[in-house]
C-alpha positions as CSV (number, residue, x, y, z in Angstrom):
1,M,11.6,32.9,92.9
2,K,8.2,31.4,94.3
3,E,7.1,35.0,94.5
4,K,7.6,35.7,91.1
5,V,5.8,32.4,89.8
6,F,2.7,33.4,92.0
7,W,2.7,36.9,90.3
8,L,3.0,35.5,86.8
9,L,0.2,32.9,87.7
10,T,-1.8,35.9,89.0
11,A,-1.4,38.1,85.9
12,W,-2.4,34.8,83.7
13,V,-5.6,34.4,85.6
14,L,-6.4,38.0,85.5
15,A,-5.7,38.2,81.6
16,A,-8.0,34.9,81.1
17,T,-10.8,36.5,83.1
18,Q,-10.4,39.8,81.1
19,W,-10.3,38.0,78.1
20,S,-13.2,35.9,79.0
21,C,-15.5,39.0,79.6
22,Q,-14.2,40.5,76.5
23,K,-15.5,37.3,74.6
24,D,-18.8,37.7,76.5
25,N,-18.8,41.5,75.3
26,M,-18.2,40.3,71.7
27,G,-21.5,38.2,71.7
28,L,-21.6,35.0,73.8
29,A,-25.1,34.3,75.3
30,E,-25.4,33.6,79.1
31,V,-26.1,30.1,79.7
32,V,-29.4,29.9,81.7
33,A,-29.1,27.1,84.4
34,E,-32.5,25.3,83.3
35,E,-32.6,25.8,79.6
36,E,-31.2,22.5,78.7
37,L,-34.7,21.3,80.2
38,S,-36.8,22.5,77.0
39,G,-39.9,21.0,78.2
40,G,-39.6,21.6,82.0
41,V,-38.5,19.2,84.7
42,N,-41.4,16.6,83.8
43,F,-41.6,16.9,80.0
44,T,-38.1,17.1,78.9
45,T,-36.4,13.9,77.3
46,F,-32.8,13.0,76.9
47,D,-33.6,10.4,74.0
48,F,-31.8,11.7,71.0
49,S,-32.7,8.9,68.9
50,E,-35.0,8.6,65.9
51,N,-37.6,8.1,68.6
52,A,-37.1,11.4,70.5
53,F,-40.4,13.0,69.7
54,G,-42.5,10.0,70.9
55,V,-41.3,9.8,74.5
56,Q,-43.9,9.8,77.2
57,G,-43.5,12.7,79.8
58,K,-42.7,12.0,83.3
59,K,-45.0,11.6,86.4
60,L,-48.1,10.6,84.7
61,N,-50.3,8.6,87.0
62,S,-51.1,4.8,86.2
63,T,-54.6,5.8,84.6
64,E,-52.7,8.5,82.3
65,S,-49.9,6.1,81.7
66,G,-52.4,3.5,80.3
67,Q,-54.3,6.2,78.0
68,F,-50.9,7.3,76.8
69,V,-50.2,3.9,75.7
70,V,-53.7,3.1,74.0
71,G,-53.8,6.7,72.5
72,N,-50.3,5.9,70.9
73,S,-51.7,2.7,69.6
74,L,-54.9,4.8,67.9
75,F,-52.5,7.4,66.6
76,R,-50.5,4.9,64.7
77,T,-53.1,2.2,63.6
78,N,-54.6,2.4,60.1
79,W,-58.2,2.9,60.0
80,V,-60.3,0.6,57.3
81,T,-63.3,0.9,55.3
82,A,-66.6,0.4,56.9
83,P,-68.1,-2.4,57.8
84,A,-65.1,-4.3,58.9
85,S,-64.5,-7.0,61.6
86,V,-62.8,-4.3,63.8
87,Q,-65.8,-2.2,64.3
88,S,-63.8,0.3,66.3
89,L,-61.3,1.3,63.8
90,D,-63.6,1.3,60.8
91,G,-65.3,4.3,58.8
92,L,-62.1,5.5,56.9
93,G,-63.2,8.1,54.0
94,P,-65.0,8.0,51.9
95,V,-62.4,10.7,50.5
96,M,-59.4,11.5,52.7
97,N,-55.6,12.4,52.8
98,A,-54.5,9.7,55.1
99,I,-55.2,6.3,56.9
100,S,-53.6,7.1,60.2
101,C,-52.2,10.0,62.3
102,G,-49.1,8.3,62.1
103,S,-48.8,8.3,58.2
104,C,-48.4,12.2,58.2
105,H,-46.6,12.5,61.4
106,F,-44.3,9.7,61.1
107,K,-42.7,9.1,64.4
108,D,-44.4,11.9,65.7
109,G,-42.4,14.1,63.7
110,R,-42.7,16.6,60.7
111,A,-43.8,15.5,57.1
112,K,-41.8,16.5,54.0
113,P,-43.1,17.7,50.5
114,P,-43.0,15.4,47.6
115,S,-39.5,15.2,46.1
116,T,-40.8,14.8,42.3
117,P,-43.9,16.6,40.8
118,D,-45.8,13.4,40.4
119,E,-45.0,11.9,44.0
120,T,-48.0,11.0,46.0
121,L,-48.8,13.6,48.9
122,N,-48.1,12.4,52.3
123,G,-48.6,14.9,55.1
124,L,-48.9,17.9,52.7
125,L,-52.5,19.1,52.4
126,F,-54.3,21.9,50.9
127,R,-57.2,24.1,52.5
128,L,-59.8,25.3,50.5
129,S,-62.0,28.5,50.9
130,I,-64.0,30.8,48.8
131,P,-64.0,34.7,50.0
132,I,-67.3,34.5,51.8
133,M,-67.6,34.6,55.6
134,G,-69.7,32.0,57.3
135,E,-71.8,32.4,60.3
136,N,-68.6,31.4,62.8
137,G,-66.2,33.6,61.3
138,Q,-64.6,31.5,59.0
139,L,-64.6,31.5,55.1
140,L,-67.1,29.1,53.5
141,P,-65.5,25.8,51.8
142,D,-65.3,25.4,48.1
143,P,-68.8,24.1,47.0
144,N,-67.6,21.1,44.8
145,Y,-64.2,19.9,47.0
146,G,-65.2,21.3,50.6
147,G,-62.6,22.9,52.9
148,Q,-59.8,20.4,52.4
149,F,-58.7,18.7,49.0
150,Q,-58.7,15.1,49.3
151,D,-56.3,13.3,47.2
152,K,-57.4,9.7,48.2
153,S,-60.5,7.8,48.6
154,I,-62.0,4.3,49.6
155,L,-62.9,1.7,46.7
156,N,-65.6,2.7,44.5
157,V,-65.6,6.1,45.5
158,L,-63.5,8.8,43.2
159,N,-61.0,11.0,44.9
160,E,-61.0,14.7,44.4
161,G,-58.0,14.8,42.3
162,L,-54.2,15.1,42.6
163,V,-51.7,17.8,42.9
164,R,-48.3,18.3,41.4
165,V,-45.7,19.9,43.1
166,S,-42.8,21.9,41.5
167,Y,-40.4,24.6,42.5
168,E,-39.2,27.8,41.0
169,P,-35.7,28.8,41.8
170,I,-35.1,32.4,43.3
171,T,-31.6,33.5,43.8
172,G,-30.0,36.0,46.0
173,S,-26.6,36.6,47.6
174,Y,-25.3,37.5,51.2
175,E,-23.6,40.7,51.8
176,D,-20.0,38.8,51.7
177,G,-20.8,38.1,48.2
178,S,-21.8,34.3,48.6
179,S,-25.0,33.3,46.9
180,F,-28.0,31.1,47.8
181,T,-30.9,29.7,46.2
182,L,-34.5,29.2,47.3
183,R,-37.3,27.4,46.1
184,K,-40.7,28.9,45.2
185,P,-43.5,26.2,45.4
186,V,-46.0,25.9,42.2
187,Y,-48.9,23.7,42.7
188,E,-51.0,22.2,39.8
189,F,-54.3,20.7,40.5
190,H,-55.3,18.0,38.0
191,D,-57.3,14.8,37.1
192,L,-60.2,16.8,39.1
193,G,-63.0,14.3,39.8
194,Y,-65.9,16.6,40.9
195,G,-65.6,19.5,38.3
196,D,-63.8,22.8,38.6
197,L,-62.4,24.5,41.5
198,H,-64.6,27.8,42.5
199,A,-63.4,30.7,40.4
200,D,-62.2,32.6,43.4
201,V,-61.0,29.6,45.2
202,L,-58.2,30.4,47.8
203,I,-55.8,27.5,48.6
204,S,-53.7,27.0,51.5
205,P,-50.8,24.4,51.7
206,R,-50.2,23.1,55.0
207,I,-47.4,20.3,56.2
208,A,-47.8,18.2,59.1
209,P,-45.6,19.7,62.0
210,Q,-43.7,17.8,64.7
211,M,-45.8,16.8,67.8
212,P,-43.8,17.2,71.1
213,G,-44.7,19.8,73.7
214,L,-48.2,20.4,72.5
215,G,-49.7,19.6,76.1
216,L,-47.3,22.2,77.5
217,L,-48.3,25.1,75.3
218,E,-51.9,24.3,75.7
219,N,-51.4,25.0,79.5
220,V,-50.0,28.5,79.2
221,T,-52.4,31.0,80.4
222,E,-54.3,33.2,77.8
223,A,-53.4,36.1,80.0
224,D,-49.5,35.4,79.1
225,I,-50.2,34.9,75.5
226,L,-52.2,38.2,75.1
227,A,-49.6,40.1,77.3
228,R,-47.1,39.5,74.5
229,A,-49.5,40.9,71.7
230,D,-48.7,44.3,70.2
231,E,-51.3,44.6,67.5
232,N,-50.7,48.4,66.7
233,D,-47.1,48.1,67.3
234,Q,-47.0,50.8,70.3
235,D,-43.4,49.9,71.2
236,G,-42.3,50.8,67.5
237,D,-40.2,47.6,67.1
238,G,-41.6,46.9,63.9
239,I,-43.3,43.7,65.4
240,S,-47.0,43.4,66.1
241,G,-47.9,39.9,67.1
242,R,-51.9,39.4,67.6
243,P,-54.1,36.7,68.7
244,N,-56.5,34.8,66.4
245,Y,-59.9,34.2,67.8
246,V,-61.7,31.0,66.3
247,W,-64.9,28.8,66.7
248,D,-64.8,26.1,69.4
249,A,-67.4,23.8,68.1
250,S,-67.6,22.2,71.6
251,A,-68.1,25.4,73.5
252,Q,-70.0,26.8,70.7
253,Q,-68.2,30.2,71.2
254,S,-65.1,32.1,69.9
255,R,-62.1,31.4,71.8
256,L,-58.2,32.3,71.6
257,G,-56.5,30.0,68.8
258,R,-53.1,28.7,69.5
259,F,-52.9,25.3,67.2
260,G,-52.3,24.9,63.7
261,W,-50.0,27.3,61.2
262,K,-52.4,30.2,61.6
263,A,-53.4,29.3,65.0
264,N,-57.0,28.2,63.9
265,Q,-57.6,25.6,66.7
266,P,-58.6,26.5,70.2
267,S,-57.4,23.2,72.1
268,L,-55.9,19.8,71.2
269,L,-59.3,18.0,71.5
270,Q,-60.6,19.9,68.7
271,Q,-57.4,19.9,66.8
272,T,-57.2,16.2,67.2
273,A,-61.0,15.7,66.1
274,G,-60.5,17.9,63.3
275,A,-57.6,16.1,61.9
276,F,-59.4,12.9,62.2
277,N,-62.4,14.3,60.4
278,G,-60.4,16.4,57.6
279,D,-57.5,14.1,57.0
280,I,-59.0,10.6,57.4
281,G,-62.6,11.0,57.2
282,I,-63.4,9.9,60.7
283,T,-66.5,11.4,62.5
284,S,-66.6,12.2,66.3
285,S,-69.1,14.0,68.5
286,I,-67.3,17.1,67.8
287,F,-67.4,16.6,64.0
288,P,-70.4,14.2,63.4
289,Q,-70.4,14.7,59.8
290,D,-68.2,13.2,56.8
291,H,-66.8,16.3,54.7
292,L,-68.8,15.4,51.6
293,T,-70.0,18.4,49.5
294,D,-73.7,18.3,47.9
295,I,-72.5,16.9,44.8
296,Q,-70.5,14.0,46.4
297,R,-73.6,13.0,48.5
298,Q,-75.6,12.9,45.3
299,L,-73.1,10.7,43.7
300,Y,-72.6,8.4,47.0
301,P,-75.8,8.3,49.0
302,E,-75.4,4.9,50.3
303,V,-71.5,5.4,51.3
304,P,-71.2,3.1,54.5
305,N,-69.8,4.3,57.7
306,G,-68.2,3.0,61.0
307,G,-70.8,4.2,63.4
308,M,-72.4,7.4,64.5
309,P,-69.8,8.7,65.4
310,E,-67.2,6.4,64.1
311,L,-64.6,7.7,66.9
312,S,-66.1,7.4,70.4
313,D,-65.5,10.1,73.0
314,E,-63.3,7.7,74.9
315,Q,-61.1,7.1,71.8
316,L,-60.7,10.7,71.2
317,A,-59.9,11.6,74.6
318,K,-56.8,8.9,74.8
319,V,-55.5,10.2,71.4
320,T,-55.6,13.6,72.8
321,L,-53.9,12.5,76.1
322,Y,-51.3,11.0,74.1
323,I,-50.7,14.2,72.3
324,Q,-50.9,16.3,75.3
325,A,-48.1,14.2,77.2
326,L,-45.2,14.0,74.5
327,A,-42.1,15.1,75.8
328,V,-39.9,17.7,74.3
329,P,-36.0,16.7,73.6
330,A,-33.5,18.3,75.9
331,R,-31.2,21.0,74.7
332,R,-27.8,19.8,73.2
333,D,-24.4,21.4,73.1
334,F,-26.2,24.6,74.8
335,D,-22.9,25.6,76.6
336,E,-20.7,25.2,73.5
337,E,-19.1,28.7,72.5
338,E,-20.5,28.4,68.7
339,V,-23.8,27.6,70.0
340,R,-23.8,30.5,72.7
341,R,-22.6,33.0,70.0
342,G,-25.6,31.9,67.8
343,K,-27.8,32.6,70.5
344,W,-26.7,35.7,71.3
345,L,-26.9,36.6,67.4
346,F,-30.7,35.1,67.5
347,T,-31.5,38.1,70.4
348,E,-29.6,40.7,68.7
349,L,-31.4,40.1,65.2
350,K,-34.6,40.3,67.2
351,C,-35.6,36.7,66.1
352,A,-36.6,36.2,70.0
353,A,-39.3,38.9,69.7
354,C,-41.4,36.3,68.2
355,H,-39.7,32.9,69.0
356,V,-39.9,33.9,72.4
357,P,-37.6,31.5,74.6
358,Q,-39.2,31.0,77.7
359,M,-42.6,30.4,79.2
360,Q,-44.3,29.2,82.2
361,T,-47.4,26.9,82.3
362,S,-50.2,27.3,84.5
363,Q,-51.9,25.0,87.2
364,Q,-55.0,24.7,84.7
365,S,-54.3,21.1,83.2
366,P,-56.1,17.9,84.7
367,I,-52.7,16.3,83.8
368,E,-51.1,17.3,86.9
369,S,-47.5,16.8,85.7
370,L,-47.9,19.6,83.0
371,N,-48.5,22.3,85.6
372,N,-46.0,24.7,87.1
373,Q,-43.3,23.9,84.3
374,T,-40.8,26.5,83.0
375,I,-40.4,25.6,79.5
376,F,-38.3,26.9,76.7
377,P,-40.6,26.5,73.4
378,Y,-39.1,29.5,71.4
379,T,-42.8,30.9,70.4
380,D,-45.2,33.4,71.5
381,L,-48.2,31.7,69.8
382,L,-49.1,34.8,68.0
383,L,-49.8,35.8,64.4
384,H,-47.2,37.7,62.5
385,D,-47.2,39.2,58.9
386,M,-44.6,37.5,57.2
387,G,-44.8,39.3,54.1
388,E,-45.8,38.6,50.5
389,G,-43.3,36.0,49.9
390,L,-44.7,33.4,52.5
391,S,-48.4,34.7,51.8
392,D,-51.1,31.9,51.1
393,G,-53.6,34.8,50.4
394,R,-56.0,32.9,52.5
395,P,-57.7,34.3,55.4
396,D,-58.4,32.0,58.6
397,F,-60.7,33.5,60.9
398,L,-58.8,36.8,62.0
399,A,-55.6,35.6,60.5
400,T,-54.6,37.3,56.9
401,G,-53.1,35.6,54.3
402,N,-49.9,37.0,55.1
403,E,-50.2,36.1,58.8
404,W,-48.8,32.9,60.4
405,R,-48.6,31.6,64.0
406,T,-44.8,31.8,65.3
407,P,-44.2,27.9,65.1
408,P,-42.2,26.7,68.2
409,L,-38.6,25.7,67.7
410,W,-38.0,23.2,70.4
411,G,-37.1,19.9,68.7
412,I,-36.2,21.5,65.4
413,G,-32.7,20.3,65.6
414,L,-33.5,16.7,65.6
415,V,-36.0,16.7,62.6
416,K,-33.3,15.3,60.5
417,T,-32.6,12.6,63.1
418,V,-36.3,11.3,63.3
419,N,-37.6,12.2,59.8
420,N,-34.6,12.0,57.9
421,H,-35.0,15.4,56.0
422,T,-34.6,19.1,57.0
423,F,-37.6,20.7,55.1
424,F,-39.3,23.9,56.9
425,L,-41.8,26.3,56.9
426,H,-45.5,26.0,56.6
427,D,-45.4,24.2,53.1
428,G,-41.9,22.7,53.3
429,R,-40.5,24.8,50.8
430,A,-37.2,25.6,52.8
431,S,-34.7,22.8,52.1
432,N,-32.9,23.8,55.5
433,L,-32.8,26.1,58.3
434,E,-30.8,29.0,56.5
435,E,-33.4,28.7,53.6
436,A,-36.3,29.0,56.1
437,I,-34.6,32.2,57.7
438,L,-34.3,33.5,54.0
439,W,-37.8,33.3,53.5
440,H,-38.9,35.4,56.5
441,G,-40.4,39.0,55.5
442,G,-42.7,41.3,56.9
443,E,-42.3,41.8,60.4
444,A,-39.2,39.5,60.3
445,E,-37.8,41.3,57.5
446,N,-35.4,43.1,59.5
447,A,-34.2,39.9,60.9
448,Q,-33.5,38.4,57.8
449,K,-31.7,41.3,56.3
450,G,-29.4,41.4,59.5
451,F,-28.9,37.6,58.8
452,K,-27.8,38.3,55.2
453,K,-25.2,40.8,56.4
454,L,-23.5,38.4,58.9
455,S,-20.4,36.8,58.1
456,K,-20.2,33.0,57.1
457,S,-19.0,32.1,60.8
458,D,-21.5,34.0,62.5
459,R,-24.5,32.5,60.1
460,D,-23.1,28.9,60.8
461,A,-23.2,29.9,64.5
462,L,-26.9,30.9,64.5
463,I,-27.6,27.6,62.6
464,A,-25.7,25.6,65.0
465,F,-27.8,27.4,68.0
466,L,-31.1,26.5,66.2
467,E,-29.9,22.9,65.8
468,S,-29.2,22.7,69.6
469,L,-33.0,23.3,70.1
């Protein structure tokens, strides 16, 4: 009797093992031991609350920790019009999009587009250019409105105007017959304060993205990024990521771009200084001039400022360190069967060809704890043609109107928790992750078509995987 039971148990174990292997063969991704640690050992947080994007990385030294705290304060503090009693925080405007970094990146998270056509913009801005090349490889700004449309201003200065945002529905269907509806944004500029926009103006909407993990991405070597480029698609897979080379104002030379929706910034220092200048109207040693056009300077020759520059190098360095040292939320539910199935599908559909799962940081960062980290950002930091549907028609250095940098996906599943919405893509047009996938075209069109062929359960599994990131 005991021998019979033994053989029955043995047969059951073998059958179970065989079924497990069959399930793996049917599409369950392998669980990588360290993939829970999205930001590596030092820069992964297990805070999954509404504060998940604002956590300090581990092992900062005492000086760095102090700078992180001050940088955090400067990031969230509202700037005021000069002259003011707090001279270190005055100089706002005179035209701007926001009064603080945190007003667009609320809780270090992602902004959302307006819910109604007449809602005030908050974290959605518009870059402006005319199709004439400047001396450093960038297109020239609009003559009357500059390189960024400013919908807000200080007292006694006219704002540049307002933007009405509405959406046209686009309907489609999956192969299983179920339908979907996408939102195509329509932008109407009105109440313009300084004349007409240029007849050939190029306009690019940009939503403020979430902040975690940027210091890690800055510490990936240029060689590692370029190794993934395949500009002429020599491997024939239809995917041809390429680098953007942009102007470094501090170094006075062209450098690899890795930040911004079109990889148009070479470093977090310049990205931060540029945001202070373009979004808030605060000058720095990197960008010492307010963004006033000739017509605006003629109208306001005596506009007060908060110093020359308004943001000190010390303040800029502390805000930059704060941004560099933000940790990334850990993966959730990464070993669940549905999530593993979704990860397998993500790879099978070639999504991982652009959203590269794993990278290694270098030893180049002055913040020692950022060095030698195995990270899982799901990006290649390269430009990819995303098709006409997502095109803004506006080149940005080497990036064409159709090209966008692959955004990192880490933390994307916690946007709803942190920011109470699920609007994605560069302009927030996608109401959820499913719509974001359906907008993919160009090099990602085959992946999008593959997604539309999936069963409902497989589509849900892929979304479950993304929400685990």
